[in-house]
N, C-alpha and C positions, 0 to 999 in steps of 0.2 A: 568459526565466527558465525554469529546469528545475523541473518539478513532478513529484511522485510520486503517482500515482493508485492507491488501493487498489481491487482488484476480486476477483472469483472467476473460475474458468474459465468458468462459465456466463455471467457478465457480460462477460468478454473475448470469448467467441464472439459474443454479441449485438452488441458494439461493432464487431467486425470485419465482421460481416454488414451493419451499418448504415453502415459507412465511417468510423466514429469514435465519439467520445463527444459527446453533445449539450451537456452541462455536466458538471462534476465537482467533488466534494469532493476536495481534494488536500493534500499537504504539500510544503513547500519551505523553503529557507533564507530565512527572513523576518527582519526586524529584531528581532522578539520572540524568535526562536530564537537569534539571535546574542547577544542580551542574556542569555538563559537560560543559555547556555554561555559562561562568562566567558573561556574560552580555547578554541582549536581553529581549525584552518585550514578552508578551504572544503570540502575533501574529507571531513574529519571531520563537518562540519555537514551535508553532503549525505547522509552515511551515517546520521546521526541522523534526518534527515527521512525517509529511505527506511525506516528501522526503524519509525518512527511509522506510516508508510503500511502496512507489513507487519502491525502490530498492528491497524490499522483493517480490513485484509483479514480478519484472524482474526475480528473482530467481525461482518463480513459473513457469514462462514462459519457463525457461531453462529446466524444468522437464516435460513440456507438449508440445511436438512438434506440436500437432494438434490444439492448442489454437491460435486464431488470435493474431498477434504480436502487442498487445496493453496492456500497463500496466493499471491496474484498482485499484483504492483505494476507499473504502467506508468510508465516515465520518459518524459516528453514535454516539448517546448519550446513555450512560449507567450509571447505578448507581455505585458509587465508590466501594461499598461493593461486587460487582460481578467480581472484577478483582484481579489477582494475579500478582504482579510485577515480572519481570524476568531480573533484572539489570545485572546479570552475563552474560546473553546472549547479551544484548544491553541496553544502558542507557534509551531508550524510550520504550523498549519491555515490553509487559504484555500479560497475557492470560485472555480472557473474559470467565468466567466460566458458565454464563447463556446464554440462547438464545438471539439473537438480532433480533427482528422482523423487517420486512421491514418498518413498521410504525416508527421505531426508527432511520432509516437511515436519516441523515440530507442532504446528497448530495452524488453524485457519480462523480468520477474524472477519466477520461479516455484519453489515448493518441489519438491524431488525427490519423486517418488511414494513412495519408500521411507520417508518420515517421516509418511505419512498418518495412522498410528495416533496419533502424538504430536500432530499437528495437530488431530485429532478430539478428543482429551482436552483440549487447550488451549482449543479453541472451546467445548467443553462447560463449561469451568471459568471462562470470562472474566467472566460475570455475578457469580459468587460471589467472584471476585477483586476486582471493583469494589466489592462489598459489604463487603470487609475480611477475607475468609477467607484466612488466611495460607497454608494448604495449596494452595488454588486459585491463589493468586498465585504460588506456587513452580512449579506446573505451567505456568502461562502464561509466566512469565519463562524457564523452561527451553527454550522453543521458540526463543528468540533465539539459542541455540547453533547452530541450523540456518540456514546462509546460503542465501539464495535463489539459484537458478541463473540465469545471464544468458543471454538469447536475443536475437539480432538480430531486427529487425522482419521481415526476409525469411524467418525461420524460423517465423513464425506459422502458416502452413498445416500444417507438419509437427507443430508443438506442439499444435495444435487437432485434428489428425488427422481 
């Protein structure tokens, strides 16, 4: 099963230094997500799950003011039996109950550093957006216009510099 794990660059560095993630909250194409989207092929559903992970990364940035203002999502392959679905939390949400070694990372997705200011504003607005502030919700939703850049796992050393 392909899962999308939200991180920050700080958390990614720590995961790489540790050889992987011990456990993770992630997003994937779950039965609840398939039901949520009445139509859509697997690629569209995977994009939706990754977009949800990118929003979760934004939430992580909101709690870590020292992290570089770039969303990070790890795409990884895990065995179905090591996940617990969390549909009450979110249709695509799940918990990965076993470690995810770096060798199981399929790719890394990171914001271009050039959008750091917009990411900063969105991270600062996410709590207000959750509380129903329409202006804040507009700022947060605007960040979805910025696609995450794709990196191969072999590019992690250069990415983390």
